C-alpha positions in Angstrom: 25.6 2.9 -13.6 24.5 -0.6 -12.5 21.1 -0.9 -10.1 20.8 -3.9 -8.1 17.6 -4.6 -5.6 18.0 -7.1 -2.6 15.8 -8.5 0.2 17.4 -8.0 3.8 16.1 -10.7 6.0 16.2 -10.6 9.9 17.0 -7.2 10.3 15.3 -5.8 13.8 17.7 -3.4 14.6 16.7 0.4 13.2 20.3 1.7 14.2 22.2 -1.5 12.5 20.1 -0.7 9.7 21.6 2.8 9.4 25.4 1.1 9.8 24.7 -1.4 7.3 23.9 1.3 4.6 26.7 3.7 5.5 29.3 0.7 5.5 27.7 -0.4 2.0 27.9 2.9 1.0 31.2 3.4 1.6 32.4 0.7 -0.7 34.9 1.8 -3.6 32.3 0.2 -6.1 29.4 1.5 -4.6 28.1 4.6 -6.0 24.8 4.9 -3.7 23.1 2.5 -1.2 19.7 3.0 0.5 18.5 0.5 3.0 14.8 0.8 3.9 14.2 -0.7 7.2 10.9 -1.0 7.1 10.4 -2.7 3.8 13.5 -4.9 4.3 14.6 -3.9 1.1 18.4 -2.7 0.0 18.7 -0.6 -3.3 22.3 -0.2 -4.6 23.6 1.9 -7.3 27.0 0.2 -8.5 30.0 1.7 -10.4 30.7 -1.8 -10.9 29.8 -5.2 -9.9 31.5 -8.6 -9.5 30.2 -12.1 -8.8 31.4 -11.8 -5.2 29.4 -8.4 -4.5 26.3 -10.5 -2.7 28.9 -12.3 -0.6 30.6 -9.0 0.6 27.0 -7.4 1.6 26.3 -10.6 3.8 29.7 -10.0 5.3 28.9 -6.3 6.3 25.6 -7.3 7.2 26.6 -10.1 9.5 29.3 -8.5 10.9 26.9 -5.6 12.2 23.9 -7.6 13.2 24.4 -11.4 13.4 21.6 -13.5 11.5 20.6 -10.8 9.0 21.1 -12.1 5.5 21.1 -10.2 2.0 19.5 -12.2 -0.5 18.7 -11.5 -4.3 15.4 -9.6 -4.7 13.7 -13.3 -6.1 14.5 -15.1 -3.5 12.6 -14.7 -0.1 13.5 -15.9 2.9 11.1 -16.3 6.2 12.3 -14.4 9.0 13.2 -17.5 11.5 12.4 -15.6 14.5 10.1 -18.4 16.3 13.5 -20.1 17.7 14.4 -17.1 19.5 10.8 -16.4 20.9 10.9 -20.0 22.1 14.1 -19.5 24.3 13.5 -16.3 25.4 9.9 -17.5 26.6 11.6 -20.6 28.5 14.0 -18.3 30.2 11.0 -16.2 31.2 9.4 -19.0 32.7 12.3 -20.2 34.7 12.6 -16.8 36.1 9.1 -16.8 37.1 9.6 -20.2 38.6 12.4 -18.8 40.8 10.7 -15.7 41.7 7.2 -17.5 43.0 9.3 -20.1 44.6 11.7 -20.0 48.1 14.4 -22.3 46.6 17.7 -22.4 48.6 20.9 -20.5 47.6 22.8 -21.3 45.3 20.2 -23.0 43.5 18.0 -19.9 43.0 21.2 -17.8 42.1 22.0 -20.8 39.7 18.5 -20.7 38.2 18.3 -17.0 37.5 21.7 -16.5 35.7 20.6 -19.4 33.7 17.2 -17.8 33.0 19.4 -14.4 32.1 21.5 -16.0 29.6 18.3 -17.8 27.9 16.9 -14.3 27.8 19.8 -12.3 26.8 21.7 -14.9 24.9 21.1 -13.1 21.4 21.7 -9.7 22.7 25.4 -11.0 24.2 26.2 -12.7 21.3 25.3 -9.9 19.0 27.1 -7.7 21.5 30.5 -10.0 20.8 30.3 -9.7 17.5 30.2 -6.1 17.5 33.4 -6.3 19.9 35.4 -8.4 17.3 34.1 -5.8 14.5 35.3 -2.9 16.9 31.8 -1.6 17.1 31.9 -0.9 20.8 29.6 1.6 21.0 26.9 -0.4 19.3 23.2 -1.0 20.8 23.7 -4.8 21.8 27.1 -3.6 23.1 25.6 -1.1 25.5 22.9 -3.2 26.4 25.1 -5.9 27.6 27.3 -3.8 29.6 24.1 -2.3 31.6 22.8 -5.9 32.0 26.0 -7.7 33.0 26.6 -4.6 35.6 23.3 -5.3 37.1 24.3 -9.0 37.5 27.6 -7.7 39.3 25.5 -5.7 41.6 23.7 -8.8 42.2 20.5 -7.4 41.0 19.4 -10.3 39.0 15.9 -9.9 38.1 16.7 -6.1 37.0 19.0 -7.7 34.5 16.7 -9.9 33.2 13.6 -7.7 33.1 15.8 -4.9 31.3 16.6 -7.3 28.3 13.0 -9.0 28.3 11.4 -5.5 28.1 14.1 -4.5 25.1 13.1 -7.5 23.5 9.6 -7.0 23.8 10.0 -3.5 22.4 11.8 -4.8 19.3 8.9 -7.2 18.9 6.2 -4.3 19.1 8.2 -2.4 16.8 8.5 -5.1 14.4 4.8 -5.5 14.5 4.0 -1.8 13.9 6.3 -1.8 11.2 4.5 -5.0 9.7 0.9 -3.7 10.1 2.0 -0.4 7.9 3.8 -2.3 5.3 0.5 -4.6 5.2 -1.7 -1.2 4.6 0.4 -0.2 1.8 0.8 -3.9 -0.3 -2.9 -4.5 0.0 -2.7 -3.2 -3.5 -0.9 -6.0 -4.9 -4.2 -7.8 -5.2 -4.8 -5.6 -8.2 -2.4 -8.2 -10.1 -3.4 -11.8 -10.6 -0.7 -14.1 -10.2 -1.5 -16.4 -13.4 -2.7 -15.2 -17.5 -4.2 -17.6 -19.8 -1.7 -17.8 -22.6 -3.1 -18.5 -26.0 -0.6 -20.7 -28.0 -0.7 -23.2 -30.8 -1.2 -26.0 -28.7 -4.1 -24.5 -26.8 -4.4 -22.5 -23.5 -2.0 -22.7 -21.1 -1.9 -20.8 -17.6 1.5 -19.0 -17.1 3.1 -16.6 -14.6 3.2 -13.2 -15.4 6.8 -13.2 -15.7 6.9 -15.8 -18.7 4.7 -13.8 -20.6 6.4 -11.7 -23.3 5.4 -8.9 -25.6 3.2 -9.5 -28.2 1.7 -13.1 -26.7 -1.8 -13.4 -27.1 -3.7 -13.5 -23.8 -7.4 -14.5 -22.8 -8.9 -12.8 -20.0 -12.5 -14.0 -19.0 -15.5 -12.5 -17.1 -15.1 -11.9 -13.6 -11.1 -11.7 -14.0 -8.6 -8.9 -13.7 -6.6 -7.6 -17.0 -3.3 -9.3 -16.2 -0.9 -7.3 -18.1 -1.0 -4.3 -20.4 -2.4 -4.7 -24.2 -4.5 -4.0 -26.8 -8.0 -5.8 -27.2 -7.5 -8.0 -30.5 -11.2 -9.8 -30.1 -14.3 -9.2 -28.1 -16.2 -6.9 -26.1 -17.2 -5.9 -22.8 -17.4 -3.7 -19.9 -14.5 -3.1 -17.5 -14.5 -1.9 -13.9 -11.5 0.6 -13.9 -11.9 2.1 -10.5 -8.8 0.5 -9.0 -6.5 2.0 -11.3 -8.2 5.2 -12.2 -11.0 5.7 -9.3 -13.8 5.9 -12.0 -17.0 4.5 -11.0 -19.0 4.1 -14.3 -17.6 1.0 -16.4 -15.7 1.7 -19.5 -17.1 0.1 -22.7 -14.1 -1.8 -24.6 -13.9 -3.0 -28.1 -11.4 -4.7 -30.7 -8.5 -2.1 -30.9 -8.6 -0.5 -27.4 -5.4 -0.3 -25.2 -6.4 -2.0 -21.5 -4.4 -1.8 -18.5 -3.4 -4.5 -16.2 -5.7 -4.5 -12.7 -8.7 -3.3 -14.4 -11.7 -6.1 -14.1 -13.4 -7.7 -17.0 -17.0 -7.3 -16.2 -18.9 -9.3 -19.0 -17.3 -10.5 -22.2 -14.5 -12.8 -23.2 -11.3 -10.7 -24.4 -8.4 -11.8 -26.4 -5.6 -9.4 -26.0 -2.1 -8.7 -27.2 0.5 -7.9 -24.9 2.2 -4.6 -25.1 4.0 -4.2 -21.7 5.7 -6.8 -19.8 5.0 -7.5 -16.2 7.8 -5.5 -14.9 6.3 -2.6 -17.0 2.7 -2.9 -16.5 0.2 0.2 -15.0 0.2 -2.2 -11.5 4.3 -2.8 -11.6 4.4 1.1 -11.8 1.9 1.8 -9.4 3.8 -0.9 -7.1 7.1 0.3 -7.8 5.8 4.1 -6.7 4.5 2.8 -3.4 7.6 0.6 -3.0 10.4 3.5 -3.6 8.3 5.9 -1.4 11.1 5.1 1.5 14.0 6.1 -0.4 12.7 9.6 -0.9 13.7 10.6 2.7 12.9 13.9 4.3 15.1 16.1 5.9 14.3 14.9 9.2 14.9 11.6 8.3 18.6 12.3 7.0 19.1 14.5 10.2 18.2 11.6 12.3 20.2 9.0 10.8 23.3 11.8 10.8 22.7 12.4 14.7 22.7 8.6 15.4 26.3 8.5 14.7 26.9 11.1 17.4 24.0 10.3 19.8 25.6 7.0 20.9 29.2 8.3 22.0 27.6 11.4 23.5 25.2 8.8 25.7 28.4 6.7 26.6 30.5 9.8 27.9 27.3 11.3 29.9 26.9 7.5 31.7 30.5 7.9 32.7 30.4 11.5 34.0 26.8 10.0 36.3 29.4 7.4 37.7 32.7 9.2 38.2 31.6 12.6 39.2 29.5 11.4 42.1 31.9 8.9 43.1 34.6 11.4 43.0 32.3 13.8 45.3 32.0 11.4 48.0 28.7 9.7 47.2 28.3 6.0 47.2 30.0 4.2 44.1 27.4 1.6 43.9 24.3 3.5 43.9 26.0 5.8 41.0 27.1 3.0 39.1 23.8 1.4 39.1 22.2 5.1 37.9 24.8 5.3 35.3 23.4 1.7 34.0 20.0 2.8 34.2 20.9 5.8 32.0 22.5 3.7 29.4 19.4 1.7 29.2 17.0 4.3 29.1 19.4 6.1 26.3 19.1 3.2 24.0 19.6 4.9 20.8 17.1 2.4 18.6 14.1 4.3 19.5 15.3 7.3 18.3 16.5 5.9 14.7 13.3 4.4 14.4 10.6 6.9 15.6 10.8 9.7 12.8 10.8 6.8 9.8 8.2 4.9 11.6 6.1 8.2 11.7 6.0 8.7 8.1 5.8 5.3 7.2 2.8 4.7 9.4 1.4 8.0 7.8 2.1 6.9 4.4 0.4 3.4 5.1 -2.8 4.9 6.6 -2.9 7.5 3.4 -2.7 4.5 1.1 -5.4 2.5 3.0 -7.7 5.6 2.3 -6.7 5.6 -1.3 -3.8 8.2 -1.1 -0.4 7.6 -2.5 2.6 9.5 -1.6 5.8 9.3 -3.6 7.8 9.3 -0.1 8.0 11.2 3.1 9.6 14.0 1.5 6.1 14.7 -0.2 4.3 13.9 2.9 6.5 16.5 4.8 5.7 19.3 2.1 2.0 18.8 2.9 2.1 21.9 5.1 3.4 24.3 2.3 0.6 23.4 0.1 -1.5 26.4 -0.9 -3.0 24.9 -4.2 -4.9 21.9 -4.7 -6.3 20.1 -7.8 -8.8 16.9 -7.3 -10.0 14.3 -9.4 -13.6 14.3 -9.3 -14.8 10.8 -9.6 -14.2 9.0 -6.5 -12.4 11.4 -4.6 -14.9 14.4 -4.3 -17.5 12.1 -5.3 -18.6 8.6 -3.7 -17.9 6.6 -7.0 -21.0 4.9 -6.5 -23.4 5.3 -9.3 -27.1 6.6 -8.8 -30.0 7.5 -11.1 -29.8 11.2 -11.7 -33.2 11.9 -13.4 -35.6 10.7 -16.1 -35.8 12.7 -19.6 -38.7 11.5 -21.2 -39.4 12.1 -25.2 -42.0 14.5 -26.0 -45.5 12.5 -25.4 -44.2 10.2 -23.1 -45.0 10.5 -19.2 -42.0 9.4 -16.7 -44.0 6.6 -15.2 -43.9 5.2 -18.6 -40.4 5.9 -18.9 -39.5 4.6 -15.8 -41.5 1.3 -16.2 -39.5 0.5 -19.3 -36.2 1.4 -17.7 -37.3 -1.2 -15.1 -38.1 -3.9 -17.5 -34.9 -3.6 -19.3 -32.5 -3.3 -16.2 -33.9 -6.1 -14.1 -32.0 -9.0 -15.4 -28.5 -6.9 -16.0 -25.6 -6.8 -13.4 -24.4 -3.7 -15.2 -23.6 -0.6 -12.5 -26.3 1.3 -14.3 -28.8 -1.6 -13.8 -27.6 -1.4 -10.0 -28.7 2.4 -9.7 -31.9 1.7 -11.5 -33.2 -1.0 -9.3 -32.0 0.9 -6.1 -34.2 3.7 -7.3 -37.1 2.6 -8.8 -39.8 -0.3 -8.0 -42.4 -1.0 -10.4 -44.5 -4.0 -11.7 -42.4 -7.3 -13.0 -43.3 -10.9 -13.7 -40.1 -12.6 -15.0 -42.5 -15.0 -16.4 -43.4 -12.5 -19.1 -39.7 -12.3 -20.3 -39.6 -14.3 -23.5 -35.8 -13.6 -24.3 -33.3 -11.2 -22.7 -29.6 -10.7 -24.1 -26.8 -8.5 -22.9 -24.1 -6.8 -25.4 -20.9 -6.1 -23.4 -20.4 -2.3 -23.6 -23.5 -1.6 -25.6 -26.7 -2.9 -24.0 -29.7 -4.9 -23.7 -32.3 -6.5 -26.0 -35.1 -8.0 -24.8 -39.0 -9.4 -25.5 -40.9 -9.1 -22.1 -45.1 -9.7 -22.6 -44.6 -9.8 -26.3 -42.9 -6.4 -26.4 -39.7 -5.5 -28.1 -37.2 -3.5 -25.8 -33.9 -1.8 -26.1 -32.0 0.2 -23.5 -28.1 0.9 -23.8 -26.0 3.6 -25.6 -27.1 5.9 -28.2 -24.5 4.0 -30.6 -26.8 0.7 -29.8 -29.6 2.3 -30.5 -28.5 3.5 -33.8 -27.7 0.0 -34.6 -31.1 -1.1 -33.8 -32.4 1.5 -35.9 -33.2 4.6 -34.1 -31.1 7.8 -35.0 -32.8 10.5 -32.7 -31.7 12.5 -30.2 -32.4 14.2 -27.3 -29.2 16.2 -26.2 -28.7 14.3 -23.3 -25.0 13.6 -22.1 -24.6 10.5 -23.8 -21.5 9.4 -21.9 -23.7 8.8 -18.5 -27.4 8.0 -19.8 -29.0 5.2 -21.2 -31.7 5.5 -23.7 -35.0 3.3 -24.3 -36.7 1.9 -27.1 -40.2 0.2 -26.8 -41.1 -1.6 -30.3 -38.7 0.6 -32.2 -40.2 4.0 -30.6 -37.9 6.1 -28.5 -39.1 6.6 -25.2 -36.4 8.8 -23.6 -33.1 8.5 -21.2 -32.3 8.4 -17.8 -29.0 10.0 -16.5 -26.6 8.7 -13.8 -24.5 10.4 -11.4 -22.3 9.7 -8.4 -22.9 11.6 -5.4 -20.8 14.2 -4.1 -19.3 12.6 -0.7 -20.9 14.0 2.4 -17.7 14.4 4.1 -16.1 16.7 1.4 -17.6 19.9 2.4 -16.4 20.0 5.9 -13.0 18.5 4.7 -12.9 21.3 1.9 -13.5 24.1 4.5 -10.6 22.3 7.1 -8.3 22.5 3.9 -9.2 26.3 3.6 -8.4 26.7 7.4 -5.1 25.0 7.0 -3.6 27.5 4.5 -4.6 26.0 0.9 -6.1 29.0 -1.1 -6.8 27.8 -4.2 -8.8 24.5 -5.1 -9.4 23.1 -8.7 -11.4 20.1 -10.0 -10.5 17.8 -12.9 -13.0 15.7 -14.7 -14.3 13.8 -17.8 -17.7 14.5 -17.8 -19.5 17.1 -19.6 -19.0 21.0 -18.8 -22.6 21.3 -17.1 -22.2 18.2 -15.0 -18.7 19.5 -13.9 -19.4 22.8 -13.9 -22.4 21.8 -11.2 -20.0 19.8 -9.0 -17.7 23.0 -8.8 -20.4 25.2 -7.8 -21.6 23.0 -5.1 -18.5 22.5 -3.6 -17.3 26.4 -3.9 -14.0 25.3 -5.8 -11.9 28.0 -7.5 -12.1 26.2 -11.2 -12.4 23.1 -12.7 -11.4 21.3 -16.1 -13.8 19.1 -17.9 -14.1 16.6 -20.7 -10.7 15.1 -19.9 -9.0 12.0 -21.1 -7.2 10.2 -18.2 -3.4 11.2 -19.5 -4.7 14.7 -19.5 -5.3 14.8 -15.9 -1.6 14.3 -15.3 
């Protein structure tokens, strides 16, 4: 089986989207076709494919909706809508001129007809194409019948207004889709456009698609990791919140695996690429979102099938609305006009787009709030959920670190420890340092600072007022000659030395979101029976959060892969 992905350009009609998808799916060489109207994306699974496949797809698309084109995924065309907009706007201006002035006949009628054809030209042209392709019950054909019927009755203003309102509806629908698409695609910002490729001739900036597995890349402080790989040289702290949701920085060094999308906070890193662009962590996240629309709910599949029989029913009812009262002796002109009105208000496009757009906007709002659904099928399944499992950091908690407690060593008072900690973290940009500076305010004179250095992923080393200070991880203090421990959770703490003497440690945590108490209570009312939490924290800290939130259970000290 061969899978091909295409861009669909200039497609504005949801009903036409379903017809294009159906006609492509009926091709002998096609096993499955899925046209995502909202993302303008076509995915086809071929049994067999030849060089004329794209040409055949374009013939099908343009026969159903003139102006629609299908291109290879890499070839993106801008939708040329400004030309249509200018023509329609010109027609509306001409229409207003006629309405607001007292022009003699037949000048006013001629100008109204010109205005009508300017406004309705695109719809009528599409209707002609639909007639040629024998789609007599398609949307544009029905709109044309209704508006031309109004012209026949001499209701020029109504004929123009009908088409103008239809075009306005199409525009507003496209804007709604565009906003929802933008909310989801914002995650693309995790992926840089270029990578610094290390070669025998020096450093070259290349596009990610040109990087091969095994290539060496440089990642400077402040840049995002472009591709998944293994660190060959350097040490740093990574902000992984965009990928994992964890607020605490991750210390990395030579030999560690790193993922695309993580932010390099401090040191220069040299990494060897382990996955090319299409296989990277960010690519997998984007693919998950991109494929969401292809996983259609039962309601979406039903509405697509229903639309195929809906239009013939509407046309039949419109004929009945005209013929039956006429046979009973009522004025034919009045009921002919009413049948045209019935055709207009029963246009199937709103029906076809309503459910998919509702699901897609829901997925978009969720993505904007950090929740990714694999598709509307799963969004629809929310009402059946009876158990929920939460990741702690960034979901139940705020994701912003705060100073939780000071743990002075024996014989050291808290004031001395907090003073030393404040001095150590004053010139650091580490998240722990930011939390210290927000919680503690002590005397500090920058003129007394003789030396300061920050070691990525380890800690800080400085001389202040002729006193030597060290603050950082327990491993860092061991390197500095101290090997003691006071049983504090090493994972979320920093330890402080003053002239080689251990002063104590500071522990950090991210606080529970105030909204979570109300949210969890609401989930219980919606029928969720059991709630569990997954955390990489030590058992005591995870247990504390679980107890405060009245959860049914938790798992602690988990690696990211163990949470899946």
